[in-house]
N, C-alpha and C positions, 0 to 999 in steps of 0.2 A: 432582675438574670442575677441570680447570687452571687458573688466571687467570693472562695475560698481561698486566704493568701497564703497563712499555714496549718496546714489541714494536720487533724491528730491522728498521728502518727506513733501515740503511746504503744498500743497495740503491740504494735513491731518487736516494740523495749523487753516488751510483758511477752510477748512471746519467745522472743530471744532469750530472755531469761532463763522462763522455763525446760528452751534444751538446753541448757548448760548447763544446770541442777542433773538434766538427765545423762550429759553427758559427764557430768562427774563424778555421777552413782558409782560409790564401790562395792560390789558383793563381795563380805567375807563368807569362804566354806573354806572346807579340806582340802587339799594338794590331788591333784592324779600322777598316782607313781611315773605316766610318763613324761609327767610336768618336771619329774628331783632335779633334770640336771638345768632345767630356767631357773628354777625358783635358787638353787647351785650362785645361778648367775650374777640372782640381785641381792641375794646374800653379801657377796664377796663388793657389788657396786654400791650398798648400803651403806655399808662399813669403810670403802675403801678410802673415806679421808681422814685415817687412822692413820694412815698410808702414809701421812707427810707427817708426825708423831715417835711412829715408833722406828725403831730400829731395819734395817731390812730387813735379815734373820728375825726377826717377831712376826715382822708383817709380813713372810712367810709360810710363818708356821701360821695364825692367823686365817690368812685365806688357805691355805690346806684344809683346817678348824674346819673353815666358815663353809667350805663343796661339799661336806657331809651331814649335810641334812641330814640323811637318811639315816644315820646314825646319831645323832642330836637329836629326830622322831623317837626311836623305838621306846615303848610304852607307849607312846603319845598321839599328839596330832600337829600334824604341819597344817596350818591354815595362809590362807591366803585369803590377802585381799585383793579383785579383780575385778581395777575399770574398762570397762567395754570389751574387749578383746585382750587384757593386756596387763599378770603378771605387778601388782604396785606395792605388796610389801607380804612378806610373811613372819610368824615367828608358830612357836613351837609351843603347847599346850601338855606339861605334864600333870595328869588325874593324884591326889593324893595314894600315897604307898609302890611309888613309882618314880616321880619325881627325884633327882640327882642326891646321894643319901648323904655325899660330904660336904652339903649345903645348907640343904631344907631338912625338915623332920617328915619323920615319914604320915603326917596327919595334913602336911601342909599340899597344895597343888601347886604351881608354878608354870611360871614363861619361861621361855627364854630365846634368846632369840632374838629378839623384835626389831627386824630389819625394812624402811622404805626408800623406795626407790628419790633421790634423790630432788630427781625432781618433779616427786609429788609428795613432798615435805610442806609442813605447815597448815592441809589439808582435814588438821584431823585422823588420818589415816591409819597412825601407831596409837591415833587412842582406841578405835573404833577395832584394831586388832588386840588391845589389852582390854577393849572391855567384852569383850567374845570370854575371853579369858578367863574373866572375873563367872560372864556368866554363868559360864562350863564348870570354873565353880563348885560353885553355888549350888550344879545343880550336879556333883558329884559327892555333895555331902564336905566340901572339907573346911575344918574351921578358919584355914589360913590358906592365901596366895602367895608364893614368894617369888621372886625376883634376883638377880645380882646386876650390878653395872657397876660401872667403868666414874674416876675421874673426869675421863675423856669425854665421859655423855652428860654434858650437863643439858641438853634441852633433852635429853628422854626423860633425866632423873624428876626435870622441873613438870613434868605432865606426869609421874609418876607418884609424885607427891600432891600435884593438883587432881590426883582421883584416887587419895587418901592415902596412897603408902609411905609406908613411916620405914628412915633406915635404924637397921632394927642391929647389926654388929660389923665391923669393917672382915672384912676377909683377908686370909693370907697376898700379898700381891702377886700381879703377873704379868710379864711382859715390863717390868719397872715399873708397873702400873698399879698405883690405889684400886681396889674391887670391896664395895660392899652387897650387901643383903639388900634387903628391902621388906617388905611385909605386910601384908589387907590381912586387918579382922572381921572376914566377911560377913558379921554382924551387924558389924560397924558399916561397910559397904552396899549395905542395901536400899539405902538411895539415893548411891551415885548415877542412880540411873535420870 
């Protein structure tokens, strides 16, 4: 009789690892119009950490602006990251010629309002959303893709820099906070994926 004292259960851990990866898989897609209210709530949740640094009035203005995702997305595409049935991130992509002319030259595409649910940070969702915008800008034959970000968004700035974005110019302060424009020359971005 053969007695097994420690059965090989490694296959169970491998199986659970695969299930965990599948459960955490994120799909990037265009938001549906009926989701805009949920996306607005997601944007507010993603930026809520800044309410502690801003004045109450400035946070109120920012919160109102964040709730207007449909307006920000005009002329562009509101993209969401979905994990399972849950929306976990958002970004607005604007093709060249549609980006905010106060911030970007007409030949630039841009990404705006990148946000990730606090519970889903650190999993690459923001990077996936950013790279989706870079891919769309390439497809649209943009020379550059730009974004603007603030001194408060240190984690986001580090991610953008890892992706090859460079700080371009300092923009006028808003809410008493310093802002910069970042740009990525797309010819240099082709090897990032």
